[in-house]
C-alpha positions in Angstrom: 0.0 0.0 -0.1 2.9 2.4 0.9 4.6 1.7 -2.4 1.4 2.5 -4.3 1.0 5.9 -2.5 4.7 6.6 -3.2 4.2 5.9 -7.0 1.0 8.0 -7.0 2.9 10.8 -5.4 5.7 10.6 -7.9 3.1 10.6 -10.8 1.7 13.8 -9.4 4.8 15.5 -8.3 6.9 15.1 -11.5 4.3 16.7 -13.9 3.9 19.5 -11.4 7.6 20.0 -11.2 7.9 19.9 -15.0 5.0 22.4 -15.3 6.6 24.8 -12.9 9.9 24.6 -14.7 8.2 25.2 -18.0 6.2 28.2 -16.7 9.4 29.5 -15.1 11.4 29.2 -18.3 8.6 30.8 -20.3 8.4 33.7 -17.9 12.1 34.1 -18.0 12.1 34.4 -21.8 9.2 36.8 -21.8 10.1 39.0 -18.9 13.9 39.0 -18.7 15.7 41.8 -20.5 17.0 41.1 -23.9 20.5 41.9 -22.8 20.5 38.6 -20.8 21.1 35.2 -22.4 18.0 33.4 -23.5 17.5 30.0 -25.3 15.3 32.0 -27.8 13.9 35.6 -28.1 10.4 36.7 -28.6 9.7 39.7 -30.8 6.3 41.1 -32.0 6.1 43.3 -35.1 3.1 45.4 -35.4 2.2 47.5 -38.4 -0.5 50.2 -37.8 -3.0 49.9 -40.8 -4.1 53.5 -40.3 -2.6 55.8 -43.0 -0.3 58.5 -41.7 -1.6 61.9 -42.6 0.6 64.3 -44.5 2.4 66.7 -42.1 1.6 70.4 -42.2 4.7 72.3 -43.5 6.7 74.2 -40.8 9.8 76.2 -40.9 11.7 73.2 -39.5 10.7 70.7 -42.1 10.1 72.8 -45.2 11.1 72.2 -48.8 14.8 72.6 -49.6 15.1 75.5 -52.0 17.7 77.9 -53.4 17.7 81.6 -54.6 16.1 84.7 -52.7 14.5 84.7 -49.2 10.9 85.6 -49.0 10.1 88.7 -46.9 8.4 88.1 -43.5 4.7 87.7 -43.8 4.6 86.8 -47.5 1.7 84.5 -48.3 1.7 81.7 -50.9 -1.2 79.9 -52.6 -4.0 79.0 -50.2 -2.8 81.5 -47.6 0.2 79.4 -46.6 3.1 81.6 -45.4 6.0 81.2 -47.9 8.5 81.1 -45.0 6.8 77.9 -43.8 8.2 76.1 -46.8 11.8 77.0 -46.0 14.4 75.4 -43.9 16.6 77.8 -41.8 19.4 79.2 -43.9 18.1 77.9 -47.2 17.0 80.6 -49.7 14.3 80.2 -52.2 14.4 80.0 -56.0 11.2 80.9 -58.0 10.3 81.0 -61.7 11.7 84.0 -63.7 9.3 85.8 -66.0 10.7 88.5 -68.3 8.5 91.6 -68.8 10.9 92.9 -71.4 12.0 96.6 -71.6 9.7 99.4 -70.4 10.1 103.1 -71.3 8.0 105.6 -69.4 8.0 109.3 -68.8 8.7 110.2 -65.2 6.4 112.3 -63.1 8.5 115.4 -63.7 7.2 119.0 -64.6 7.1 119.1 -68.4 7.6 115.4 -68.7 11.2 115.8 -70.0 12.7 112.9 -68.1 12.1 109.2 -68.9 13.0 105.9 -67.4 14.0 102.9 -69.4 14.4 99.6 -67.6 14.0 95.8 -68.3 11.9 94.2 -65.6 12.0 90.4 -64.5 9.5 89.1 -62.0 10.3 86.1 -59.8 7.2 84.1 -59.3 6.4 81.6 -56.5 6.1 78.2 -58.4 2.7 77.1 -57.3 3.1 73.8 -59.1 2.6 70.4 -57.2 5.9 68.6 -56.5 7.8 71.3 -58.4 10.9 71.0 -56.2 11.0 67.2 -56.5 10.8 67.3 -60.3 13.6 66.2 -62.6 15.2 69.0 -64.7 13.3 68.0 -67.9 10.0 67.9 -66.0 10.6 71.1 -64.3 11.2 72.8 -67.7 7.9 71.6 -69.0 6.1 72.6 -65.8 7.7 76.1 -66.0 6.6 76.6 -69.6 3.0 75.7 -68.7 3.2 78.0 -65.7 4.4 81.0 -67.8 1.6 80.3 -70.4 -0.9 80.8 -67.6 0.9 84.0 -66.5 0.7 85.1 -70.2 -3.0 85.3 -69.9 -2.6 88.1 -67.3 0.3 89.8 -69.1 -1.7 92.9 -70.2 -2.8 93.5 -66.6 0.8 92.9 -65.4 2.2 95.3 -67.9 -0.3 97.9 -67.0 0.3 97.6 -63.2 4.1 97.8 -63.7 3.9 100.7 -66.1 1.6 102.6 -63.6 4.1 102.2 -60.8 7.0 103.3 -63.0 5.4 106.3 -64.4 4.4 107.5 -60.9 8.0 108.1 -60.0 10.2 111.2 -60.2 13.9 111.3 -61.0 14.7 111.7 -57.3 12.5 108.7 -56.4 14.6 106.2 -58.6 18.1 107.8 -58.6 19.2 106.1 -55.3 19.7 102.5 -54.3 17.0 102.9 -51.6 14.6 104.4 -54.3 15.1 101.4 -56.5 14.3 99.0 -53.6 11.2 101.0 -52.8 10.2 100.8 -56.5 10.7 97.0 -56.5 8.5 96.5 -53.4 5.7 98.7 -55.0 5.9 96.7 -58.2 5.6 93.4 -56.1 2.6 94.8 -54.2 0.9 96.0 -57.4 1.2 92.7 -59.3 0.3 90.6 -56.4 -3.0 92.3 -56.0 -3.9 90.9 -59.4 -3.4 87.3 -58.1 -4.8 87.7 -54.6 -1.7 86.2 -52.9 2.1 86.8 -52.9 2.7 85.3 -56.3 5.7 87.5 -57.0 8.6 86.9 -54.6 11.0 89.5 -56.1 11.7 91.9 -58.9 14.9 92.4 -60.8 16.0 95.3 -63.0 18.5 93.9 -65.7 19.0 97.4 -67.0 18.1 100.7 -65.6 18.5 104.1 -67.4 17.2 107.5 -66.4 17.5 110.5 -68.7 
């Protein structure tokens, strides 16, 4: 009878001991740091099926660009500040649009003085993925962009001529005067577009007589 009880106890004790050892080993594998040795490692990879929304442009993660720096407060298409598309220290390059040579009488008594200048507008390139395009793609996109600008060319010319002809010799004879003239041309043309379409103005020649 005693031998039977001993065998029964062994049949119960051994599985219990093995179960405890198994649970202990499993707990060690799951809970112990991966820096410790383990007979095997458990790793669970989880991929969130929810699509990640596109981030809103900020000055810290803007588009890499090159050229001139937009002035503070300048607004791009959709009311987005141009500066939000910039990374600190990286200037911005737009699309150059030549308005050809302009000749106007200055606002002088008797109208004896005139101004001759060639004006180039630098437009903000409101083209999707413009800065990621290959050179050939960018050239095609720029041509299409300029074709759309051509539709407003008469109004643009009129706005620029109005600003130029409002100036006197003293207004445009100094460097500060030319910078003021540029800002006034930018403001006048941008009113036609409803946002800061023109980033900068360049005079490739400037003659006053």
